[in-house]
Phi, psi and omega in degrees: 000103181280327185283168176293153179302146179255138178301123183296348178300332177300312184285325175299314179298318181296319179293323178296320178297318179297315183302325182290340183264351181279151176293160178303144178056051183250148175242135178231140182228135177231130180256153170292162174288159171291156164278124189265127181285154173257264174226165180050237180254022184275156177227143171293157173301135182302139175246114182300145171290124187298321180292319179296318178295319180301325184266342186224334189079008182272134180243006188274141182297152175069008180285151178223133173253130177240124180240129177219077191303332184252020177302140181298321178271115183304331182290349181261000188282330175218121177224129175252128180253131183236154172292126179282132182270172175205181183297323180296312180297317181299323181289317187269329186243341180101191186290139172243159182299134167278169178298319181292319177299319180296322177298319181291322181289317193259332190079003175280124184283327183256117178236129181233161172281158183301332181299339180274350187297310186306312183292316180293320180296316179300316180300313184286328175297327179288341180261332186279148176263324181239143182230124178257120179245148189262157177198164177272107181244029173293133187296337181258006181291137175243091189267110182248348178238132181296131183272170176299317177300317182295319178296322179295318178301313180300315182296315183294317181293329177289321182283327182230072188289342187263001179286163175262117186254150179225161181270111178293330183303322180300320180288317181296324178298319181293325179286310191288338180292334180262112184274132176282164177305322179294322177293319179298322177299320178291324176293321176300319179298316178298322179290323178296319178293321177298320177301314180299320178295318181295317180299320178298315183291318182299328178278344184268324188294136174199164179304135177104343177282155180266150178305323181292330176292324177295317176302319181296326178295317175300314183302316180302313185289322181292311186295320181292346179251024175066031181237173174227178171289135177289336181196164179302124187290145175255113179240093195238111180262151176057227182292343178299336180293344179273359172262112193299320180244052178292125184232000183295317177048055186224000185265157176284141175275121189253151177304131180095346180275159166264152178238115179269127182241105175251097191216143175213149176269150172245121179237124182055035178074001174264136196248139166262158180214102185239143167229133172228152176233120187234154179277129181302322182283345183103349179221138178285144168285170181300315181292317178300319179296319180301312182293318180301313182295327178296313179295322180296321178297319179294319178303310183297319180295320181287331173296314178296332183281356179280076185249140177305137179099341179276139178276144180305325181295320177297317179299319178297316180296322177298320180294322180293321179294318177297316181294325178298318178295322176296322179295325176296314180297332180270001179079015181271332177231163176260154180307326180296336180293339180289341185262001182294129178243123180223154178288320180261107184296343180293347180257009176300146180306323182295338181296344175295330184250344185212090193253005182238177180291159181278345180174178184204159175298151184226143177177237178292336169245146180298312169264086192287162181278159181156169182263095184278006170269354179259161183293153172303150178215155175304134183107343173289144168243121183239142165279152173231115190217065174291161183202165173218122183246116183249082183300321182293336180259357172078025175203164175219157178231123172228138178231142185208129173234161180253128192234129173267124176277130182240174178298327187253000181160246181204161170237123178276106182290347178244022182297341180268359179268123184311137185222322180293153181306311182296323178297316181297312183294322179295317179297317181292327179291336183292345178293338183267000000 
């Protein structure tokens, strides 16, 4: 745990919210993620299961949370199972949670070692009427390797074929899309760290530096502030900015180019997601400024457009219409292109320059879970990231801020990160 301790009331509150949404006499189980192999005997750095962290604050491998809110025995209503440590594990892998430490982190009163799970689970399965099992149901997930949760589902259904099973993911999506004040505070912290990284980079960038050196500046600032990268950073100069998920970060930043920075810090597993586009030389050319201001106008309009009751699809269509008009003003499209009607919006003329979504939910996952077919509501946190990619001109501009939707409007969690042209140029000039 690199981050500062989190008040366990957050996780207690989250479990209480979940319990209220379960059917009567229900049992729910959430597993930690697998440790993912690299090559030979290597392992990737552990990635906490977002649902397990949301409910417990636990980041340790092989952990299991069992919830049975209406169990007759109060001691069975919440049980956290942990991997039991020993001298060998402590020597080779380091400290693992003790039972008392786990109670302090999670607020779960009953903590058991994993060896106790089979017998307790069998007992409670015999008492429960409904069973909620977890899975990754993100609409864009491409699952090619069976997960720990998936193996658990197969095992349980084979052992208890006559039970009534339900999808826990549907319930978790409904919970996680609405951020509590404590969660918003953690997102603010991630955005503040991202701001510090951007300010450092803006003063560092100049002609001749390599994209990987820019990445290293972000890394320095994030790590010293107890954070990590929320996702692999995109440091794309010149035409590289027209590759949406450019990850090579190996080219020289040249005089006259723009540098697209899609970078966010992750603090306590809560993620920021920022994009800025800055001039390598410190000053925008006339054409770069025109395109930048066009994208900025769409960004501001779409932030204002995040209103409760509006559906994400309508919001997306509004962004495309605004961007299409900007493209006409820049001479990229003709006025007749604004009137094109097609069934598949992916073939609209504006898609040549702006081919992705305007934003997505943000939280414990960068592309966070939630029902994006339902209207926006207070408590959602959305990224807003319009862009314009001019492959023929060798540059692209994307801008992105993270926005909390409120009852009365919105809060821009990145409102303190320089965004206006004059702010960017002034910040870059301060390096001298």
